[in-house]
C-alpha positions as protocol buffer text, in pm:
chain_id: "A"
residue {
  index: 1
  type: MET
  ca { x: 110 y: -999 z: 632 }
}
residue {
  index: 2
  type: PRO
  ca { x: 51 y: -811 z: 305 }
}
residue {
  index: 3
  type: ARG
  ca { x: -55 y: -448 z: 334 }
}
residue {
  index: 4
  type: LEU
  ca { x: -273 y: -261 z: 86 }
}
residue {
  index: 5
  type: ILE
  ca { x: -206 y: 91 z: -33 }
}
residue {
  index: 6
  type: ALA
  ca { x: -499 y: 300 z: -156 }
}
residue {
  index: 7
  type: PRO
  ca { x: -450 y: 452 z: -503 }
}
residue {
  index: 8
  type: GLU
  ca { x: -472 y: 804 z: -362 }
}
residue {
  index: 9
  type: ASP
  ca { x: -181 y: 723 z: -128 }
}
residue {
  index: 10
  type: LEU
  ca { x: 57 y: 609 z: -403 }
}
residue {
  index: 11
  type: PRO
  ca { x: 195 y: 961 z: -469 }
}
residue {
  index: 12
  type: SER
  ca { x: 270 y: 1046 z: -105 }
}
residue {
  index: 13
  type: ARG
  ca { x: 385 y: 702 z: 11 }
}
residue {
  index: 14
  type: LYS
  ca { x: 558 y: 569 z: -301 }
}
residue {
  index: 15
  type: GLY
  ca { x: 608 y: 864 z: -537 }
}
residue {
  index: 16
  type: ILE
  ca { x: 388 y: 712 z: -808 }
}
residue {
  index: 17
  type: THR
  ca { x: 179 y: 985 z: -971 }
}
residue {
  index: 18
  type: LEU
  ca { x: 9 y: 786 z: -1247 }
}
residue {
  index: 19
  type: LYS
  ca { x: -362 y: 858 z: -1292 }
}
residue {
  index: 20
  type: ASN
  ca { x: -615 y: 577 z: -1254 }
}
residue {
  index: 21
  type: ALA
  ca { x: -658 y: 532 z: -1631 }
}
residue {
  index: 22
  type: GLN
  ca { x: -281 y: 512 z: -1680 }
}
residue {
  index: 23
  type: ARG
  ca { x: -242 y: 254 z: -1402 }
}
residue {
  index: 24
  type: GLN
  ca { x: -531 y: 49 z: -1538 }
}
residue {
  index: 25
  type: GLU
  ca { x: -381 y: 45 z: -1888 }
}
residue {
  index: 26
  type: LEU
  ca { x: -44 y: -66 z: -1751 }
}
residue {
  index: 27
  type: GLU
  ca { x: -214 y: -331 z: -1535 }
}
residue {
  index: 28
  type: GLU
  ca { x: -395 y: -473 z: -1839 }
}
residue {
  index: 29
  type: LYS
  ca { x: -60 y: -501 z: -2019 }
}
residue {
  index: 30
  type: GLY
  ca { x: 100 y: -666 z: -1715 }
}
residue {
  index: 31
  type: LEU
  ca { x: 334 y: -371 z: -1661 }
}
residue {
  index: 32
  type: PHE
  ca { x: 199 y: -256 z: -1323 }
}
residue {
  index: 33
  type: PRO
  ca { x: 87 y: -461 z: -1021 }
}
residue {
  index: 34
  type: ALA
  ca { x: -277 y: -571 z: -1035 }
}
residue {
  index: 35
  type: ARG
  ca { x: -527 y: -398 z: -812 }
}
residue {
  index: 36
  type: VAL
  ca { x: -698 y: -586 z: -530 }
}
residue {
  index: 37
  type: TYR
  ca { x: -1068 y: -510 z: -485 }
}
residue {
  index: 38
  type: TYR
  ca { x: -1182 y: -510 z: -123 }
}
residue {
  index: 39
  type: SER
  ca { x: -1534 y: -389 z: -200 }
}
residue {
  index: 40
  type: GLU
  ca { x: -1740 y: -331 z: -513 }
}
residue {
  index: 41
  type: ARG
  ca { x: -1579 y: 5 z: -587 }
}
residue {
  index: 42
  type: LYS
  ca { x: -1271 y: 22 z: -368 }
}
residue {
  index: 43
  type: HIS
  ca { x: -932 y: -120 z: -449 }
}
residue {
  index: 44
  type: GLY
  ca { x: -575 y: -99 z: -338 }
}
residue {
  index: 45
  type: TYR
  ca { x: -234 y: -234 z: -427 }
}
residue {
  index: 46
  type: ILE
  ca { x: -19 y: -481 z: -236 }
}
residue {
  index: 47
  type: GLU
  ca { x: 268 y: -278 z: -93 }
}
residue {
  index: 48
  type: GLU
  ca { x: 530 y: -547 z: -159 }
}
residue {
  index: 49
  type: GLU
  ca { x: 430 y: -560 z: -527 }
}
residue {
  index: 50
  type: ILE
  ca { x: 450 y: -181 z: -557 }
}
residue {
  index: 51
  type: ASP
  ca { x: 795 y: -187 z: -394 }
}
residue {
  index: 52
  type: ALA
  ca { x: 905 y: -459 z: -638 }
}
residue {
  index: 53
  type: TYR
  ca { x: 772 y: -251 z: -929 }
}
residue {
  index: 54
  type: ILE
  ca { x: 977 y: 50 z: -812 }
}
residue {
  index: 55
  type: GLU
  ca { x: 1289 y: -164 z: -766 }
}
residue {
  index: 56
  type: ALA
  ca { x: 1246 y: -305 z: -1119 }
}
residue {
  index: 57
  type: LYS
  ca { x: 1218 y: 48 z: -1261 }
}
residue {
  index: 58
  type: ILE
  ca { x: 1539 y: 144 z: -1081 }
}
residue {
  index: 59
  type: ALA
  ca { x: 1713 y: -165 z: -1216 }
}
residue {
  index: 60
  type: ASP
  ca { x: 1588 y: -85 z: -1569 }
}
residue {
  index: 61
  type: ARG
  ca { x: 1734 y: 262 z: -1539 }
}
residue {
  index: 62
  type: ALA
  ca { x: 2070 y: 127 z: -1428 }
}
residue {
  index: 63
  type: SER
  ca { x: 2067 y: -125 z: -1714 }
}
residue {
  index: 64
  type: ALA
  ca { x: 1981 y: 145 z: -1968 }
}
residue {
  index: 65
  type: LYS
  ca { x: 2268 y: 362 z: -1845 }
}
residue {
  index: 66
  type: ARG
  ca { x: 2512 y: 72 z: -1879 }
}
residue {
  index: 67
  type: ASN
  ca { x: 2385 y: -2 z: -2231 }
}
residue {
  index: 68
  type: GLY
  ca { x: 2379 y: 363 z: -2338 }
}
residue {
  index: 69
  type: GLY
  ca { x: 2006 y: 360 z: -2418 }
}
residue {
  index: 70
  type: CYS
  ca { x: 1663 y: 390 z: -2270 }
}
residue {
  index: 71
  type: ASN
  ca { x: 1456 y: 101 z: -2131 }
}
residue {
  index: 72
  type: VAL
  ca { x: 1092 y: 207 z: -2120 }
}
């Protein structure tokens, strides 16, 4: 069963310290998992999608090191 993570818990549980505006901008560009609204003003993120995002960033770093550049 999917679990939601509140935005304020991202730093302590997943190490993601992006501010709301930064996350929203990345979401709009398809570069960060989309938020899930569970009320009019409250949202969270699906934990599996956040974990996949982190794994992809780690893989990008490893790829950049192999290619001698930076993947941002």
